[in-house]
C-alpha positions as CSV (number, residue, x, y, z in Angstrom):
1,X,-114.2,-28.4,-4.6
2,X,-112.4,-31.5,-5.3
3,X,-112.0,-34.2,-2.7
4,X,-108.4,-35.3,-2.0
5,X,-107.3,-38.8,-0.6
6,X,-105.0,-38.2,2.3
7,X,-103.1,-41.3,1.9
8,X,-102.6,-40.8,-2.1
9,X,-101.3,-37.2,-1.2
10,X,-98.7,-38.7,1.5
11,X,-97.5,-41.2,-1.2
12,X,-97.1,-38.8,-3.7
13,X,-94.9,-36.6,-1.3
14,X,-92.8,-39.7,-0.1
15,X,-92.1,-40.4,-4.2
16,X,-91.1,-36.6,-4.6
17,X,-88.9,-37.0,-1.5
18,X,-87.4,-40.2,-2.6
19,X,-86.4,-38.5,-5.9
20,X,-85.2,-35.6,-4.5
21,X,-82.9,-37.2,-1.8
22,X,-82.3,-40.5,-3.6
23,X,-78.2,-39.7,-3.3
24,X,-78.6,-39.0,0.3
25,X,-81.0,-41.9,2.1
26,X,-80.2,-40.3,5.7
27,X,-81.8,-36.9,4.5
28,X,-84.9,-38.9,3.2
29,X,-85.0,-40.5,6.4
30,X,-84.7,-37.4,8.6
31,X,-87.4,-35.7,6.6
32,X,-89.9,-38.3,6.9
33,X,-89.1,-38.6,10.6
34,X,-89.7,-34.8,10.9
35,X,-93.1,-34.9,8.8
36,X,-94.6,-37.8,10.8
37,X,-94.8,-35.5,14.1
38,X,-98.1,-33.6,13.2
39,X,-100.2,-33.0,10.5
40,X,-98.5,-29.3,10.4
41,X,-95.1,-30.8,10.4
42,X,-96.2,-32.8,7.0
43,X,-97.7,-29.6,5.5
44,X,-94.5,-27.7,6.4
45,X,-92.3,-30.4,4.5
46,X,-94.6,-30.5,1.4
47,X,-94.6,-27.3,-0.5
48,X,-94.4,-28.8,-3.7
49,X,-97.6,-30.9,-2.9
50,X,-99.4,-27.8,-1.7
51,X,-99.0,-26.3,-5.1
52,X,-100.0,-29.4,-6.9
53,X,-103.3,-29.3,-5.0
54,X,-103.8,-25.8,-5.9
55,X,-103.3,-26.5,-9.7
56,X,-105.8,-29.7,-9.4
57,X,-108.6,-27.3,-7.6
58,X,-108.3,-23.8,-8.7
59,X,-111.2,-23.0,-6.8
60,X,-108.8,-23.3,-3.8
61,X,-106.5,-20.7,-5.2
62,X,-108.9,-18.0,-5.9
63,X,-108.2,-14.4,-4.6
64,X,-107.0,-11.1,-5.5
65,X,-105.1,-10.4,-8.7
66,X,-101.5,-9.5,-8.8
67,X,-98.1,-11.5,-9.1
68,X,-94.9,-11.0,-7.7
69,X,-91.8,-12.7,-6.0
70,X,-93.2,-14.8,-3.3
71,X,-91.5,-17.1,-0.6
72,X,-93.4,-20.1,-1.9
73,X,-93.2,-22.0,1.5
74,X,-94.5,-19.3,3.8
75,X,-94.8,-20.6,7.3
76,X,-93.9,-19.5,10.7
77,X,-90.8,-21.4,10.9
78,X,-89.5,-19.4,8.0
79,X,-89.7,-16.3,10.0
80,X,-87.0,-15.0,12.7
81,X,-84.7,-12.5,13.7
82,X,-81.2,-12.2,12.1
83,X,-78.4,-9.9,11.4
84,X,-78.3,-9.3,7.6
85,X,-74.8,-9.6,5.8
86,X,-72.8,-6.7,6.8
87,X,-74.8,-5.8,9.8
88,X,-73.5,-4.7,13.0
89,X,-75.5,-6.8,15.2
90,X,-77.2,-5.9,18.8
91,X,-75.3,-2.8,19.5
92,X,-75.5,-1.8,15.9
93,X,-79.3,-1.9,15.6
94,X,-79.3,-3.6,12.1
95,X,-81.2,-6.6,13.4
96,X,-84.4,-7.5,11.4
97,X,-87.3,-9.7,12.1
98,X,-88.3,-11.1,8.6
99,X,-88.5,-14.1,6.3
100,X,-85.4,-16.2,6.3
101,X,-85.9,-19.2,3.9
102,X,-85.8,-18.3,0.1
103,X,-85.2,-21.8,-1.4
104,X,-88.8,-22.0,-3.0
105,X,-89.2,-18.5,-4.3
106,X,-90.6,-18.0,-7.3
107,X,-93.0,-15.5,-9.2
108,X,-96.8,-16.4,-8.7
109,X,-99.7,-14.9,-7.3
110,X,-99.0,-13.1,-4.4
111,X,-101.7,-14.3,-2.5
112,X,-100.1,-18.0,-2.4
113,X,-97.9,-16.9,0.2
114,X,-100.9,-15.9,2.4
115,X,-102.6,-19.0,1.7
116,X,-99.6,-21.1,2.7
117,X,-99.3,-18.9,5.9
118,X,-102.9,-19.1,6.7
119,X,-102.8,-23.1,6.8
120,X,-99.7,-23.4,8.8
């Protein structure tokens, strides 16, 4: 298994975030503040880095075969109760508890969502 320098990983994530939020500096500042809260907060805010680490050390990504649509950023904060579009609400009985964040979806090995969820 490959060793990773945590400071280098943090610098890389900061670079990715600066690039993605360059037009909105307040967004960058807010994200950095949230990620500083704890190692788990950093993990939640660094899905692209998570996948870079998996590419760099394929042994970490080993597991059962099978691909499909994954969330890409599966963690506990991306689950919740909600009423789907067109649903009736509490009295209509259409509430669901499910994933609620799909901005990082992709076709990839299905085990990646479980791996990401298990690290949170």
